[in-house]
Each structure stands twice: as structure tokens, then as C-alpha cells.
TORKOL-4160 file (C-alpha; in steps of 0.2 Angstrom, whole numbers, padded with zeros to 4 digits, m for minus):
305
<pt num="1" X="0283" Y="0759" Z="0029"/>
<pt num="2" X="0286" Y="0740" Z="0030"/>
<pt num="3" X="0267" Y="0736" Z="0030"/>
<pt num="4" X="0265" Y="0748" Z="0015"/>
<pt num="5" X="0279" Y="0739" Z="0005"/>
<pt num="6" X="0271" Y="0722" Z="0010"/>
<pt num="7" X="0254" Y="0728" Z="0005"/>
<pt num="8" X="0260" Y="0734" Z="m0012"/>
<pt num="9" X="0269" Y="0717" Z="m0015"/>
<pt num="10" X="0253" Y="0708" Z="m0011"/>
<pt num="11" X="0244" Y="0719" Z="m0023"/>
<pt num="12" X="0256" Y="0715" Z="m0037"/>
<pt num="13" X="0256" Y="0697" Z="m0033"/>
<pt num="14" X="0237" Y="0696" Z="m0034"/>
<pt num="15" X="0237" Y="0706" Z="m0050"/>
<pt num="16" X="0249" Y="0694" Z="m0058"/>
<pt num="17" X="0238" Y="0680" Z="m0053"/>
<pt num="18" X="0222" Y="0688" Z="m0059"/>
<pt num="19" X="0230" Y="0693" Z="m0076"/>
<pt num="20" X="0236" Y="0675" Z="m0077"/>
<pt num="21" X="0219" Y="0668" Z="m0075"/>
<pt num="22" X="0211" Y="0680" Z="m0087"/>
<pt num="23" X="0223" Y="0677" Z="m0101"/>
<pt num="24" X="0225" Y="0659" Z="m0099"/>
<pt num="25" X="0206" Y="0656" Z="m0101"/>
<pt num="26" X="0201" Y="0648" Z="m0117"/>
<pt num="27" X="0196" Y="0662" Z="m0129"/>
<pt num="28" X="0186" Y="0662" Z="m0145"/>
<pt num="29" X="0188" Y="0668" Z="m0162"/>
<pt num="30" X="0180" Y="0685" Z="m0163"/>
<pt num="31" X="0171" Y="0693" Z="m0178"/>
<pt num="32" X="0182" Y="0708" Z="m0178"/>
<pt num="33" X="0196" Y="0697" Z="m0186"/>
<pt num="34" X="0192" Y="0702" Z="m0204"/>
<pt num="35" X="0197" Y="0697" Z="m0221"/>
<pt num="36" X="0213" Y="0704" Z="m0228"/>
<pt num="37" X="0222" Y="0706" Z="m0212"/>
<pt num="38" X="0241" Y="0703" Z="m0209"/>
<pt num="39" X="0249" Y="0699" Z="m0192"/>
<pt num="40" X="0267" Y="0702" Z="m0192"/>
<pt num="41" X="0282" Y="0710" Z="m0182"/>
<pt num="42" X="0284" Y="0720" Z="m0198"/>
<pt num="43" X="0300" Y="0731" Z="m0201"/>
<pt num="44" X="0291" Y="0741" Z="m0215"/>
<pt num="45" X="0274" Y="0744" Z="m0222"/>
<pt num="46" X="0268" Y="0750" Z="m0240"/>
<pt num="47" X="0255" Y="0764" Z="m0243"/>
<pt num="48" X="0239" Y="0758" Z="m0251"/>
<pt num="49" X="0244" Y="0767" Z="m0267"/>
<pt num="50" X="0261" Y="0759" Z="m0268"/>
<pt num="51" X="0270" Y="0775" Z="m0268"/>
<pt num="52" X="0277" Y="0776" Z="m0250"/>
<pt num="53" X="0287" Y="0764" Z="m0239"/>
<pt num="54" X="0287" Y="0767" Z="m0220"/>
<pt num="55" X="0300" Y="0758" Z="m0210"/>
<pt num="56" X="0310" Y="0757" Z="m0194"/>
<pt num="57" X="0328" Y="0762" Z="m0194"/>
<pt num="58" X="0341" Y="0762" Z="m0180"/>
<pt num="59" X="0352" Y="0775" Z="m0188"/>
<pt num="60" X="0349" Y="0788" Z="m0174"/>
<pt num="61" X="0355" Y="0775" Z="m0161"/>
<pt num="62" X="0337" Y="0769" Z="m0157"/>
<pt num="63" X="0323" Y="0764" Z="m0167"/>
<pt num="64" X="0314" Y="0778" Z="m0176"/>
<pt num="65" X="0301" Y="0777" Z="m0190"/>
<pt num="66" X="0304" Y="0785" Z="m0207"/>
<pt num="67" X="0295" Y="0786" Z="m0224"/>
<pt num="68" X="0302" Y="0787" Z="m0241"/>
<pt num="69" X="0297" Y="0785" Z="m0259"/>
<pt num="70" X="0297" Y="0768" Z="m0268"/>
<pt num="71" X="0313" Y="0773" Z="m0276"/>
<pt num="72" X="0322" Y="0777" Z="m0260"/>
<pt num="73" X="0321" Y="0796" Z="m0261"/>
<pt num="74" X="0312" Y="0809" Z="m0251"/>
<pt num="75" X="0317" Y="0802" Z="m0234"/>
<pt num="76" X="0307" Y="0809" Z="m0220"/>
<pt num="77" X="0309" Y="0805" Z="m0201"/>
<pt num="78" X="0291" Y="0803" Z="m0193"/>
<pt num="79" X="0296" Y="0799" Z="m0175"/>
<pt num="80" X="0310" Y="0806" Z="m0164"/>
<pt num="81" X="0307" Y="0800" Z="m0146"/>
<pt num="82" X="0321" Y="0791" Z="m0136"/>
<pt num="83" X="0310" Y="0775" Z="m0135"/>
<pt num="84" X="0311" Y="0761" Z="m0148"/>
<pt num="85" X="0298" Y="0762" Z="m0161"/>
<pt num="86" X="0294" Y="0748" Z="m0174"/>
<pt num="87" X="0280" Y="0738" Z="m0182"/>
<pt num="88" X="0273" Y="0752" Z="m0193"/>
<pt num="89" X="0256" Y="0749" Z="m0202"/>
<pt num="90" X="0246" Y="0760" Z="m0214"/>
<pt num="91" X="0228" Y="0762" Z="m0212"/>
<pt num="92" X="0217" Y="0756" Z="m0227"/>
<pt num="93" X="0214" Y="0774" Z="m0233"/>
<pt num="94" X="0233" Y="0779" Z="m0231"/>
<pt num="95" X="0229" Y="0793" Z="m0219"/>
<pt num="96" X="0236" Y="0785" Z="m0203"/>
<pt num="97" X="0250" Y="0774" Z="m0197"/>
<pt num="98" X="0250" Y="0762" Z="m0182"/>
<pt num="99" X="0266" Y="0758" Z="m0173"/>
<pt num="100" X="0273" Y="0750" Z="m0157"/>
<pt num="101" X="0282" Y="0761" Z="m0145"/>
<pt num="102" X="0293" Y="0753" Z="m0131"/>
<pt num="103" X="0293" Y="0761" Z="m0114"/>
<pt num="104" X="0301" Y="0754" Z="m0098"/>
<pt num="105" X="0300" Y="0736" Z="m0103"/>
<pt num="106" X="0282" Y="0738" Z="m0109"/>
<pt num="107" X="0275" Y="0740" Z="m0127"/>
<pt num="108" X="0261" Y="0750" Z="m0132"/>
<pt num="109" X="0251" Y="0753" Z="m0148"/>
<pt num="110" X="0251" Y="0771" Z="m0155"/>
<pt num="111" X="0244" Y="0779" Z="m0170"/>
<pt num="112" X="0249" Y="0795" Z="m0180"/>
<pt num="113" X="0245" Y="0804" Z="m0195"/>
<pt num="114" X="0254" Y="0798" Z="m0211"/>
<pt num="115" X="0266" Y="0813" Z="m0210"/>
<pt num="116" X="0270" Y="0809" Z="m0192"/>
<pt num="117" X="0259" Y="0822" Z="m0183"/>
<pt num="118" X="0246" Y="0819" Z="m0170"/>
<pt num="119" X="0254" Y="0805" Z="m0162"/>
<pt num="120" X="0243" Y="0797" Z="m0149"/>
<pt num="121" X="0243" Y="0782" Z="m0137"/>
<pt num="122" X="0230" Y="0768" Z="m0139"/>
<pt num="123" X="0235" Y="0754" Z="m0127"/>
<pt num="124" X="0241" Y="0757" Z="m0109"/>
<pt num="125" X="0247" Y="0746" Z="m0094"/>
<pt num="126" X="0260" Y="0734" Z="m0090"/>
<pt num="127" X="0258" Y="0722" Z="m0105"/>
<pt num="128" X="0269" Y="0721" Z="m0120"/>
<pt num="129" X="0258" Y="0726" Z="m0135"/>
<pt num="130" X="0265" Y="0725" Z="m0153"/>
<pt num="131" X="0263" Y="0721" Z="m0171"/>
<pt num="132" X="0247" Y="0731" Z="m0174"/>
<pt num="133" X="0237" Y="0730" Z="m0190"/>
<pt num="134" X="0221" Y="0738" Z="m0196"/>
<pt num="135" X="0206" Y="0727" Z="m0202"/>
<pt num="136" X="0202" Y="0730" Z="m0221"/>
<pt num="137" X="0188" Y="0742" Z="m0217"/>
<pt num="138" X="0199" Y="0752" Z="m0205"/>
<pt num="139" X="0186" Y="0750" Z="m0190"/>
<pt num="140" X="0196" Y="0739" Z="m0179"/>
<pt num="141" X="0214" Y="0735" Z="m0175"/>
<pt num="142" X="0222" Y="0717" Z="m0172"/>
<pt num="143" X="0238" Y="0717" Z="m0161"/>
<pt num="144" X="0249" Y="0704" Z="m0151"/>
<pt num="145" X="0249" Y="0705" Z="m0133"/>
<pt num="146" X="0262" Y="0697" Z="m0121"/>
<pt num="147" X="0253" Y="0699" Z="m0104"/>
<pt num="148" X="0262" Y="0706" Z="m0089"/>
<pt num="149" X="0272" Y="0692" Z="m0080"/>
<pt num="150" X="0272" Y="0680" Z="m0095"/>
<pt num="151" X="0288" Y="0675" Z="m0104"/>
<pt num="152" X="0294" Y="0680" Z="m0122"/>
<pt num="153" X="0283" Y="0672" Z="m0135"/>
<pt num="154" X="0269" Y="0669" Z="m0124"/>
<pt num="155" X="0257" Y="0681" Z="m0132"/>
<pt num="156" X="0239" Y="0681" Z="m0137"/>
<pt num="157" X="0229" Y="0690" Z="m0150"/>
<pt num="158" X="0218" Y="0705" Z="m0146"/>
<pt num="159" X="0207" Y="0717" Z="m0156"/>
<pt num="160" X="0201" Y="0734" Z="m0152"/>
<pt num="161" X="0192" Y="0748" Z="m0161"/>
<pt num="162" X="0202" Y="0761" Z="m0171"/>
<pt num="163" X="0200" Y="0773" Z="m0157"/>
<pt num="164" X="0208" Y="0761" Z="m0144"/>
<pt num="165" X="0192" Y="0756" Z="m0136"/>
<pt num="166" X="0183" Y="0739" Z="m0135"/>
<pt num="167" X="0199" Y="0729" Z="m0132"/>
<pt num="168" X="0195" Y="0710" Z="m0132"/>
<pt num="169" X="0205" Y="0694" Z="m0134"/>
<pt num="170" X="0204" Y="0682" Z="m0150"/>
<pt num="171" X="0212" Y="0665" Z="m0150"/>
<pt num="172" X="0210" Y="0657" Z="m0167"/>
<pt num="173" X="0229" Y="0659" Z="m0171"/>
<pt num="174" X="0235" Y="0658" Z="m0153"/>
<pt num="175" X="0227" Y="0641" Z="m0152"/>
<pt num="176" X="0239" Y="0635" Z="m0166"/>
<pt num="177" X="0254" Y="0644" Z="m0159"/>
<pt num="178" X="0255" Y="0655" Z="m0175"/>
<pt num="179" X="0269" Y="0667" Z="m0176"/>
<pt num="180" X="0263" Y="0675" Z="m0192"/>
<pt num="181" X="0247" Y="0676" Z="m0202"/>
<pt num="182" X="0239" Y="0683" Z="m0217"/>
<pt num="183" X="0220" Y="0683" Z="m0221"/>
<pt num="184" X="0214" Y="0681" Z="m0238"/>
<pt num="185" X="0203" Y="0696" Z="m0244"/>
<pt num="186" X="0193" Y="0684" Z="m0255"/>
<pt num="187" X="0186" Y="0671" Z="m0244"/>
<pt num="188" X="0194" Y="0674" Z="m0227"/>
<pt num="189" X="0205" Y="0659" Z="m0227"/>
<pt num="190" X="0219" Y="0660" Z="m0214"/>
<pt num="191" X="0237" Y="0657" Z="m0219"/>
<pt num="192" X="0249" Y="0656" Z="m0205"/>
<pt num="193" X="0267" Y="0651" Z="m0200"/>
<pt num="194" X="0271" Y="0638" Z="m0186"/>
<pt num="195" X="0288" Y="0634" Z="m0180"/>
<pt num="196" X="0294" Y="0616" Z="m0182"/>
<pt num="197" X="0307" Y="0613" Z="m0169"/>
<pt num="198" X="0309" Y="0594" Z="m0173"/>
<pt num="199" X="0315" Y="0586" Z="m0188"/>
<pt num="200" X="0313" Y="0594" Z="m0206"/>
<pt num="201" X="0311" Y="0612" Z="m0211"/>
<pt num="202" X="0311" Y="0625" Z="m0197"/>
<pt num="203" X="0295" Y="0633" Z="m0202"/>
<pt num="204" X="0279" Y="0628" Z="m0211"/>
<pt num="205" X="0264" Y="0637" Z="m0219"/>
<pt num="206" X="0247" Y="0631" Z="m0214"/>
<pt num="207" X="0230" Y="0635" Z="m0220"/>
<pt num="208" X="0213" Y="0635" Z="m0211"/>
<pt num="209" X="0195" Y="0641" Z="m0213"/>
<pt num="210" X="0190" Y="0658" Z="m0205"/>
<pt num="211" X="0181" Y="0648" Z="m0191"/>
<pt num="212" X="0198" Y="0638" Z="m0187"/>
<pt num="213" X="0193" Y="0622" Z="m0195"/>
<pt num="214" X="0201" Y="0612" Z="m0209"/>
<pt num="215" X="0219" Y="0615" Z="m0204"/>
<pt num="216" X="0232" Y="0608" Z="m0216"/>
<pt num="217" X="0249" Y="0611" Z="m0221"/>
<pt num="218" X="0252" Y="0618" Z="m0239"/>
<pt num="219" X="0271" Y="0622" Z="m0239"/>
<pt num="220" X="0288" Y="0622" Z="m0230"/>
<pt num="221" X="0292" Y="0640" Z="m0227"/>
<pt num="222" X="0288" Y="0656" Z="m0218"/>
<pt num="223" X="0280" Y="0674" Z="m0219"/>
<pt num="224" X="0267" Y="0671" Z="m0233"/>
<pt num="225" X="0261" Y="0687" Z="m0242"/>
<pt num="226" X="0246" Y="0686" Z="m0253"/>
<pt num="227" X="0245" Y="0695" Z="m0270"/>
<pt num="228" X="0232" Y="0708" Z="m0272"/>
<pt num="229" X="0222" Y="0698" Z="m0285"/>
<pt num="230" X="0222" Y="0683" Z="m0273"/>
<pt num="231" X="0230" Y="0671" Z="m0285"/>
<pt num="232" X="0247" Y="0667" Z="m0277"/>
<pt num="233" X="0257" Y="0668" Z="m0261"/>
<pt num="234" X="0275" Y="0674" Z="m0260"/>
<pt num="235" X="0284" Y="0666" Z="m0245"/>
<pt num="236" X="0302" Y="0663" Z="m0238"/>
<pt num="237" X="0310" Y="0646" Z="m0240"/>
<pt num="238" X="0326" Y="0638" Z="m0234"/>
<pt num="239" X="0332" Y="0634" Z="m0216"/>
<pt num="240" X="0338" Y="0652" Z="m0215"/>
<pt num="241" X="0323" Y="0660" Z="m0222"/>
<pt num="242" X="0334" Y="0667" Z="m0236"/>
<pt num="243" X="0325" Y="0661" Z="m0252"/>
<pt num="244" X="0310" Y="0670" Z="m0260"/>
<pt num="245" X="0297" Y="0658" Z="m0267"/>
<pt num="246" X="0280" Y="0660" Z="m0275"/>
<pt num="247" X="0265" Y="0647" Z="m0276"/>
<pt num="248" X="0247" Y="0646" Z="m0279"/>
<pt num="249" X="0234" Y="0648" Z="m0265"/>
<pt num="250" X="0232" Y="0630" Z="m0263"/>
<pt num="251" X="0251" Y="0627" Z="m0261"/>
<pt num="252" X="0254" Y="0620" Z="m0279"/>
<pt num="253" X="0266" Y="0626" Z="m0292"/>
<pt num="254" X="0280" Y="0631" Z="m0280"/>
<pt num="255" X="0294" Y="0640" Z="m0288"/>
<pt num="256" X="0309" Y="0649" Z="m0281"/>
<pt num="257" X="0313" Y="0666" Z="m0289"/>
<pt num="258" X="0328" Y="0673" Z="m0278"/>
<pt num="259" X="0341" Y="0668" Z="m0265"/>
<pt num="260" X="0348" Y="0681" Z="m0253"/>
<pt num="261" X="0364" Y="0681" Z="m0244"/>
<pt num="262" X="0354" Y="0687" Z="m0229"/>
<pt num="263" X="0344" Y="0677" Z="m0216"/>
<pt num="264" X="0327" Y="0680" Z="m0208"/>
<pt num="265" X="0322" Y="0693" Z="m0221"/>
<pt num="266" X="0304" Y="0700" Z="m0222"/>
<pt num="267" X="0294" Y="0700" Z="m0238"/>
<pt num="268" X="0278" Y="0709" Z="m0244"/>
<pt num="269" X="0269" Y="0710" Z="m0261"/>
<pt num="270" X="0268" Y="0727" Z="m0269"/>
<pt num="271" X="0250" Y="0734" Z="m0270"/>
<pt num="272" X="0250" Y="0732" Z="m0289"/>
<pt num="273" X="0255" Y="0713" Z="m0287"/>
<pt num="274" X="0269" Y="0715" Z="m0299"/>
<pt num="275" X="0284" Y="0714" Z="m0287"/>
<pt num="276" X="0290" Y="0709" Z="m0270"/>
<pt num="277" X="0298" Y="0721" Z="m0257"/>
<pt num="278" X="0309" Y="0713" Z="m0244"/>
<pt num="279" X="0322" Y="0717" Z="m0231"/>
<pt num="280" X="0339" Y="0709" Z="m0231"/>
<pt num="281" X="0355" Y="0711" Z="m0222"/>
<pt num="282" X="0370" Y="0711" Z="m0234"/>
<pt num="283" X="0388" Y="0714" Z="m0231"/>
<pt num="284" X="0387" Y="0733" Z="m0234"/>
<pt num="285" X="0371" Y="0736" Z="m0225"/>
<pt num="286" X="0353" Y="0732" Z="m0221"/>
<pt num="287" X="0343" Y="0735" Z="m0237"/>
<pt num="288" X="0325" Y="0736" Z="m0242"/>
<pt num="289" X="0325" Y="0728" Z="m0260"/>
<pt num="290" X="0313" Y="0725" Z="m0273"/>
<pt num="291" X="0311" Y="0711" Z="m0286"/>
<pt num="292" X="0298" Y="0707" Z="m0299"/>
<pt num="293" X="0286" Y="0693" Z="m0295"/>
<pt num="294" X="0294" Y="0682" Z="m0309"/>
<pt num="295" X="0311" Y="0685" Z="m0302"/>
<pt num="296" X="0318" Y="0698" Z="m0313"/>
<pt num="297" X="0323" Y="0716" Z="m0311"/>
<pt num="298" X="0331" Y="0715" Z="m0293"/>
<pt num="299" X="0338" Y="0731" Z="m0286"/>
<pt num="300" X="0342" Y="0738" Z="m0268"/>
<pt num="301" X="0331" Y="0753" Z="m0264"/>
<pt num="302" X="0338" Y="0759" Z="m0247"/>
<pt num="303" X="0350" Y="0755" Z="m0233"/>
<pt num="304" X="0341" Y="0758" Z="m0217"/>
<pt num="305" X="0357" Y="0757" Z="m0206"/>
């Protein structure tokens, strides 16, 4: 028995060393990283037709995924497992939803039909996989992976087919320590957020070409979201990420449209480009709220707590 335990220990030690070598090896930007993609630990996702919001709520004591109409009505629970589930993302055709399910300190990518049926697991193993998104044509999935044995935040970017095969690494955004990114559907330019732990604003928005060249800062802020017509970017400003701002694609004409009492809110442009949907924690709950792109017509839609 002692020899068996020793052998198992040596096996896991070797596996950790092997995975460390594999994931630390310099990796190139792959062609599967397509225009229009967004990488984010998103708390909600909008259907392509703009009629439905899918979100994570802890109201049952653990994270489950729900859907609702844009006005906050027709609430439907899509998952009901005891594990924590988050990061929902609609497929381009609106028929499927990707999400992360946490099991025994591991995270795995799952997919289900838009009504919550036919849930099936796509990634396996000891790694922590999260934040899955579809590429615009729906053929591939981009996700974030923290390899087994690595610390929090030491993640790499991976792609796989929509069926969960052909898993391979991609490192363009890992190379710049990006924590969030969105890809322009027009020219493939990458807009990403990096943390500034020194002096000045806490987060910065940078832009680079699809091949990773011409990196340059365009704004102080976080979580950029590109409008559907590719004319402007909405983003968060302020040290507490509680200000909603809008700017042109090159970073010019920056203007603040709203200040929230919350901190670390999440933001997304609506599919019609006329409004912004965002998650904010207020004194009486944690709300998904909406505001017009010009800063008017603010209203709270639904309290997810």
C-alpha cells in the first residue's frame, strides 16, 4: 500500500511538471480567434435578437442560470445542479448557450439548448476552464483555462470546436496579460483591458491588430463593449469601475453618460446599438439595468439576488 501511494504521488508530481512545461511554452495566435469575439467572465448574455437576457443568480443558495425577457418578465430557471454555474454566452444563432460549471475545484465548459435542455460537457480534466464564447460563425469556442497547479489569474486562452474537439492554445492576449477583450467584427482589431498596479488609473484599454502588432493605449477604463455598427465603444471608467463612458473606436470623443453607486459593474451594448445593459450592486439588491447610449432613459430591469 505504501508503494502504491508513493507511485501515485510521483505520477501526480510528474503530471504537474509536464503540464507546467506544456502550458508555459510560448504559444502563437491561432486562426480560430475570429472577429467579433468577446472574452469576459460575464454575468449575463443577450440573445442575438435582443429579446432575452440569460444570467447567473445566487438566489437558490448557489449559482444557477436563468433567462428572462428584456423587460424583466418571464423568468425561467435553466440549470438546477448543486454546482456553481456562470459565464453564460449565446451562440450566434441563438439556439445554444455556453456556460461554466464548477465541480470539485475544477471548472468545465458546458453547452445546453437555449431552453436549458440537452446539457452536455465539453471540457474535462483537472484544469479550471471558464468564460467560454462562440466565434461569430459559431464553429469554434474561445475560453480561458487556468492549468492544474497554477495560481489564480495565471490563465491561458484556448480554442476548441463547437463540439468540444480540437482543443488548442492561443496566446495573443495572454502575452499582454489581458483580463478582458473584445474583437471588432469589422477589421478584427483587438480591444483589451490590462491592470495598472502602479500609479494612475487602475485599468487601461489598449488596441492592437489581429496579428498582435501595433499595441497602443486608447483610454483609461475597463470592459470595452463595441456597438453593433462598429462606430463606438462603451466602457467603464473611474477607479471603482462605476462610471459608464462612450468613445469612438480610436479612443477620441470620450464622454461619460452615467455614474453608478455600485463598483465593478459589467456592461454590454444591446444588439440594436441603442442602449447599454449593465449589472450594478445597489443598496436594495444587485440589478440588471438599462440605459440609452446617450445617457437617457435609465431603469432597473431585474434584481438577481
